[in-house]
NURO-46798 format. One line per field, with one value per residue: residue in three letters; x, y, z of N, C-alpha, C, CB in turn. Coordinates in steps of 0.05 Angstrom, whole numbers, plus 5000, padded with zeros to 4 digits. Glycine has a CB too. Example, Ala and Ser with C-alpha at 12.3 -4.5 7.8 and 13.67 -1.06 7.14 Angstrom:
# residues 2
r (ALA;SER) $
n.u (5264;5257) $
n.v (4886;4955) $
n.w (5156;5142) $
ca.u (5246;5273) $
ca.v (4910;4979) $
ca.w (5156;5143) $
c.u (5264;5258) $
c.v (4934;5001) $
c.w (5156;5157) $
cb.u (5226;5282) $
cb.v (4911;4988) $
cb.w (5181;5114) $
***
This chain:
# residues 158
r (UNK;UNK;UNK;UNK;UNK;UNK;UNK;UNK;UNK;UNK;UNK;UNK;UNK;UNK;UNK;UNK;UNK;UNK;UNK;UNK;UNK;UNK;UNK;UNK;UNK;UNK;UNK;UNK;UNK;UNK;UNK;UNK;UNK;UNK;UNK;UNK;UNK;UNK;UNK;UNK;UNK;UNK;UNK;UNK;UNK;UNK;UNK;UNK;UNK;UNK;UNK;UNK;UNK;UNK;UNK;UNK;UNK;UNK;UNK;UNK;UNK;UNK;UNK;UNK;UNK;UNK;UNK;UNK;UNK;UNK;UNK;UNK;UNK;UNK;UNK;UNK;UNK;UNK;UNK;UNK;UNK;UNK;UNK;UNK;UNK;UNK;UNK;UNK;UNK;UNK;UNK;UNK;UNK;UNK;UNK;UNK;UNK;UNK;UNK;UNK;UNK;UNK;UNK;UNK;UNK;UNK;UNK;UNK;UNK;UNK;UNK;UNK;UNK;UNK;UNK;UNK;UNK;UNK;UNK;UNK;UNK;UNK;UNK;UNK;UNK;UNK;UNK;UNK;UNK;UNK;UNK;UNK;UNK;UNK;UNK;UNK;UNK;UNK;UNK;UNK;UNK;UNK;UNK;UNK;UNK;UNK;UNK;UNK;UNK;UNK;UNK;UNK;UNK;UNK;UNK;UNK;UNK;UNK) $
n.u (4869;4818;4787;4827;4846;4841;4868;4862;4902;4897;4918;4944;4929;4898;4839;4805;4786;4778;4740;4763;4731;4678;4660;4676;4681;4729;4735;4710;4737;4784;4763;4746;4793;4815;4786;4797;4843;4840;4812;4850;4881;4853;4844;4895;4907;4869;4888;4940;4922;4901;4949;4967;4933;4947;4996;4989;4965;4986;5037;5013;4988;5037;5065;5027;5032;5081;5075;5036;5067;5108;5077;5058;5099;5112;5145;5148;5182;5221;5186;5183;5240;5244;5209;5239;5291;5329;5306;5254;5242;5245;5206;5161;5152;5154;5106;5069;5085;5065;5010;5001;5015;4975;4932;4944;4944;4891;4868;4890;4863;4807;4807;4819;4780;4740;4750;4739;4692;4668;4684;4659;4607;4590;4604;4558;4519;4523;4515;4485;4517;4562;4557;4536;4507;4467;4498;4539;4519;4504;4550;4566;4551;4576;4635;4624;4612;4657;4695;4675;4683;4736;4759;4728;4702;4632;4598;4538;4506;4490) $
n.v (4229;4180;4128;4127;4101;4130;4122;4129;4139;4124;4128;4097;4049;4027;4058;4077;4060;4069;4093;4155;4200;4179;4196;4243;4310;4353;4400;4388;4352;4383;4408;4369;4351;4410;4409;4361;4378;4426;4404;4376;4409;4440;4399;4392;4442;4435;4399;4424;4470;4438;4416;4461;4479;4441;4449;4505;4508;4467;4492;4536;4508;4496;4539;4561;4514;4530;4581;4565;4535;4566;4600;4576;4558;4609;4640;4695;4733;4705;4686;4737;4737;4698;4715;4756;4738;4711;4658;4658;4705;4676;4637;4668;4686;4641;4622;4664;4667;4610;4615;4664;4630;4593;4627;4647;4601;4584;4625;4620;4559;4576;4607;4563;4532;4559;4571;4519;4506;4544;4527;4473;4489;4505;4482;4437;4474;4482;4432;4411;4432;4414;4365;4355;4315;4261;4211;4228;4243;4202;4161;4205;4199;4151;4172;4215;4182;4155;4203;4223;4182;4164;4215;4248;4290;4313;4316;4318;4346;4411) $
n.w (5872;5849;5871;5918;5978;6038;6107;6174;6224;6297;6366;6361;6322;6273;6251;6211;6148;6097;6024;6008;5975;5982;6024;6035;6020;6002;6027;6071;6091;6109;6144;6187;6195;6226;6264;6295;6308;6341;6384;6406;6415;6462;6502;6516;6534;6573;6610;6622;6661;6695;6720;6726;6772;6818;6825;6845;6888;6918;6933;6964;7001;7026;7048;7078;7118;7138;7159;7198;7225;7254;7273;7320;7349;7371;7344;7327;7305;7270;7233;7207;7195;7163;7113;7100;7086;7035;7020;7040;7006;6955;6954;6967;6910;6883;6890;6870;6818;6806;6813;6776;6734;6731;6716;6670;6638;6643;6616;6566;6555;6558;6515;6469;6479;6465;6411;6387;6400;6368;6317;6309;6323;6268;6236;6252;6242;6184;6159;6115;6075;6073;6077;6018;5983;5978;5987;6003;6060;6079;6094;6126;6178;6198;6202;6238;6279;6291;6304;6350;6381;6376;6381;6420;6393;6383;6332;6319;6347;6366) $
ca.u (4867;4799;4795;4850;4847;4855;4872;4864;4911;4893;4919;4973;4921;4877;4815;4779;4804;4754;4753;4752;4717;4655;4646;4672;4692;4757;4727;4699;4768;4804;4749;4746;4822;4818;4768;4822;4866;4822;4805;4873;4895;4835;4843;4923;4904;4855;4915;4957;4901;4897;4977;4979;4927;4953;5026;4997;4949;5008;5052;4998;4985;5064;5063;5009;5040;5108;5064;5028;5082;5118;5063;5054;5122;5108;5168;5142;5212;5231;5169;5194;5253;5240;5203;5253;5306;5320;5292;5224;5224;5236;5184;5135;5154;5144;5070;5064;5089;5042;4986;5002;5014;4944;4916;4948;4939;4865;4854;4897;4847;4778;4809;4823;4750;4717;4753;4731;4665;4651;4678;4639;4576;4588;4600;4532;4498;4521;4516;4483;4527;4588;4558;4516;4496;4456;4520;4562;4507;4505;4571;4584;4545;4603;4657;4619;4613;4691;4705;4671;4702;4772;4775;4715;4687;4611;4583;4508;4479;4511) $
ca.v (4206;4162;4099;4125;4095;4139;4107;4145;4122;4138;4111;4071;4027;4036;4063;4080;4062;4071;4111;4186;4208;4167;4197;4271;4323;4364;4423;4371;4340;4405;4429;4349;4358;4434;4406;4349;4397;4446;4394;4363;4434;4442;4377;4405;4462;4427;4384;4443;4484;4424;4415;4483;4483;4431;4463;4529;4493;4459;4521;4552;4504;4493;4563;4560;4499;4545;4602;4557;4516;4586;4612;4555;4557;4641;4658;4718;4741;4684;4684;4757;4736;4682;4725;4776;4721;4700;4637;4668;4717;4658;4618;4678;4692;4617;4616;4688;4654;4590;4636;4675;4610;4582;4645;4646;4584;4584;4650;4602;4538;4589;4611;4540;4518;4575;4568;4489;4509;4558;4516;4444;4495;4522;4445;4426;4487;4480;4408;4401;4444;4409;4339;4362;4295;4237;4195;4237;4245;4176;4159;4226;4187;4135;4196;4227;4168;4152;4228;4225;4152;4164;4242;4265;4309;4308;4336;4311;4367;4437) $
ca.w (5852;5845;5885;5933;6003;6059;6128;6187;6247;6318;6395;6354;6302;6243;6258;6193;6120;6070;5999;6023;5962;5982;6054;6047;6008;6011;6047;6098;6106;6121;6164;6207;6207;6243;6285;6314;6318;6356;6404;6419;6434;6478;6518;6520;6552;6600;6628;6635;6680;6721;6730;6750;6791;6831;6835;6860;6918;6940;6937;6983;7028;7040;7058;7106;7135;7153;7174;7226;7250;7270;7292;7340;7366;7385;7330;7304;7295;7261;7214;7190;7191;7141;7091;7096;7080;7002;7015;7038;6976;6930;6967;6958;6887;6872;6896;6864;6792;6802;6809;6750;6708;6726;6704;6640;6629;6643;6592;6540;6554;6552;6486;6458;6482;6453;6383;6380;6396;6349;6292;6316;6314;6244;6216;6252;6225;6153;6156;6091;6050;6069;6058;5995;5975;5995;5991;6030;6085;6098;6097;6155;6202;6209;6211;6267;6303;6292;6311;6374;6392;6375;6391;6428;6372;6377;6314;6328;6358;6381) $
c.u (4839;4805;4818;4834;4859;4851;4877;4880;4908;4893;4929;4955;4901;4851;4795;4796;4775;4758;4741;4734;4683;4643;4650;4693;4720;4751;4719;4722;4778;4787;4748;4780;4827;4803;4786;4832;4860;4821;4821;4881;4883;4831;4886;4927;4890;4881;4931;4941;4905;4930;4981;4963;4936;4984;5018;4986;4972;5026;5042;4996;5014;5073;5043;5022;5065;5091;5048;5041;5099;5107;5058;5076;5124;5136;5166;5169;5220;5215;5180;5214;5261;5228;5224;5281;5306;5307;5257;5222;5226;5209;5156;5124;5141;5112;5054;5062;5072;5014;4986;4998;4991;4929;4917;4941;4906;4846;4863;4875;4815;4778;4806;4794;4731;4724;4743;4705;4651;4660;4657;4617;4573;4588;4575;4513;4498;4532;4512;4494;4558;4584;4535;4498;4486;4478;4534;4544;4502;4528;4581;4570;4564;4627;4642;4615;4642;4704;4700;4679;4725;4780;4760;4704;4658;4597;4550;4488;4498;4506) $
c.v (4192;4135;4103;4121;4113;4129;4134;4127;4137;4124;4093;4049;4040;4037;4066;4080;4059;4090;4136;4201;4198;4174;4235;4288;4339;4389;4407;4360;4358;4410;4397;4352;4377;4420;4386;4362;4411;4432;4377;4388;4439;4426;4381;4420;4459;4420;4401;4456;4463;4418;4443;4492;4470;4435;4486;4521;4477;4475;4533;4541;4491;4518;4568;4541;4516;4565;4592;4545;4541;4602;4597;4556;4582;4650;4676;4731;4728;4677;4716;4754;4719;4690;4740;4761;4717;4678;4638;4679;4693;4637;4639;4682;4670;4614;4640;4682;4636;4606;4646;4651;4603;4606;4646;4623;4577;4599;4624;4575;4550;4591;4587;4525;4534;4572;4542;4489;4521;4543;4488;4465;4506;4495;4439;4442;4490;4449;4397;4418;4434;4386;4342;4337;4275;4213;4205;4240;4219;4160;4178;4210;4170;4148;4205;4208;4161;4178;4228;4204;4167;4199;4261;4287;4300;4325;4325;4326;4390;4424) $
c.w (5856;5851;5906;5959;6026;6087;6150;6214;6273;6334;6373;6341;6290;6254;6232;6167;6107;6042;6013;6006;5968;6009;6060;6031;6013;6029;6075;6109;6116;6146;6191;6221;6224;6269;6308;6323;6344;6383;6423;6428;6460;6503;6529;6540;6578;6621;6637;6660;6703;6738;6753;6771;6824;6839;6852;6890;6938;6946;6965;7006;7042;7057;7077;7129;7154;7173;7201;7239;7258;7287;7320;7357;7380;7376;7318;7292;7278;7232;7201;7182;7159;7118;7081;7083;7047;7000;7020;7016;6958;6934;6955;6924;6872;6873;6881;6830;6793;6798;6779;6727;6703;6711;6675;6623;6620;6619;6572;6538;6545;6516;6466;6458;6463;6417;6366;6380;6380;6322;6291;6310;6286;6230;6220;6239;6195;6147;6122;6068;6054;6067;6047;5987;5992;6005;6009;6056;6097;6106;6130;6182;6219;6211;6231;6288;6307;6311;6346;6394;6399;6387;6408;6421;6373;6351;6303;6327;6372;6409) $
cb.u (4892;4792;4807;4872;4858;4852;4897;4838;4940;4875;4890;4992;4911;4874;4816;4757;4834;4726;4740;4776;4730;4659;4670;4677;4675;4777;4699;4678;4791;4812;4706;4737;4840;4803;4738;4841;4873;4789;4787;4894;4894;4819;4828;4930;4893;4832;4933;4967;4866;4878;5000;4988;4908;4943;5046;4984;4921;5023;5042;4974;4959;5086;5060;4977;5049;5132;5045;5009;5103;5128;5039;5052;5148;5103;5182;5124;5233;5228;5135;5195;5257;5228;5182;5254;5298;5342;5306;5215;5239;5262;5188;5135;5179;5156;5060;5088;5114;5040;4988;5031;5028;4926;4920;4974;4951;4862;4873;4932;4849;4776;4834;4846;4736;4718;4779;4740;4657;4655;4707;4638;4562;4612;4618;4523;4496;4540;4496;4458;4521;4608;4560;4532;4511;4433;4535;4580;4483;4490;4581;4572;4527;4609;4666;4595;4594;4706;4688;4648;4712;4788;4785;4722;4698;4599;4605;4505;4452;4497) $
cb.v (4185;4165;4077;4150;4075;4165;4083;4160;4112;4152;4103;4054;3999;4010;4087;4110;4034;4084;4105;4208;4203;4139;4170;4272;4334;4371;4444;4346;4328;4436;4447;4316;4364;4466;4393;4337;4419;4451;4385;4346;4464;4440;4342;4421;4481;4398;4364;4464;4485;4393;4417;4508;4481;4413;4476;4558;4465;4437;4545;4558;4485;4487;4579;4548;4473;4566;4618;4545;4484;4598;4617;4529;4551;4643;4650;4744;4739;4664;4677;4776;4734;4665;4739;4795;4699;4694;4619;4688;4748;4640;4615;4705;4697;4593;4619;4710;4644;4569;4663;4690;4585;4574;4668;4649;4570;4593;4692;4588;4524;4625;4624;4527;4520;4613;4569;4468;4515;4594;4509;4425;4519;4547;4413;4419;4510;4506;4399;4395;4480;4417;4310;4373;4288;4222;4190;4270;4259;4157;4166;4273;4173;4114;4221;4244;4144;4155;4253;4228;4123;4157;4259;4268;4306;4310;4341;4304;4350;4477) $
cb.w (5857;5821;5861;5929;6002;6058;6122;6189;6243;6319;6419;6390;6313;6216;6275;6199;6112;6084;5962;6031;5940;5977;6083;6081;6004;5985;6035;6091;6088;6101;6147;6189;6190;6229;6273;6306;6297;6343;6398;6401;6420;6466;6495;6502;6540;6595;6613;6613;6667;6712;6701;6739;6782;6824;6808;6846;6906;6935;6909;6975;7031;7018;7040;7098;7119;7126;7155;7228;7239;7258;7280;7329;7352;7425;7316;7318;7310;7284;7225;7198;7212;7146;7093;7123;7097;6983;7031;7057;6956;6921;7008;6971;6882;6886;6936;6876;6786;6830;6830;6749;6710;6760;6713;6635;6646;6669;6586;6543;6583;6568;6480;6472;6514;6465;6380;6398;6411;6349;6281;6354;6334;6236;6228;6277;6234;6135;6176;6089;6046;6085;6070;5969;5960;5976;5970;6024;6084;6087;6069;6156;6196;6194;6188;6267;6303;6255;6292;6375;6367;6332;6367;6438;6341;6401;6287;6351;6388;6380) $
***
């Protein structure tokens, strides 16, 4: 509807309330929403990679601590018995599982980053096509500032 006001809410507060038709076309609105979603997915994957990295590091550090503490007490047979027991097997399986989880999350993060970057570059390349009038281009910079400030999406350059 003409004159309809669109309000965007981010971080618990109202960030931008303007006439939607004045600053973007329906295509631009869909592209902006998709950019925001892809950026959120990329950030989520980045957090998971960091958590998985810390878990993996902690598991291997704990394993090294056990190995060195058993080695210092000259208890080689105890070390072998520990790793042959159910607890040792579980510990090694947890270390391997944490490593696999880290690898999988890293691949998913790389994929999410690539999808976001491809869409972002396409928007930058097709700027004049998406914001096709002078009025839309004038308001696009306000939109770009908001996107960068609130969502970390930079559309000023590739």
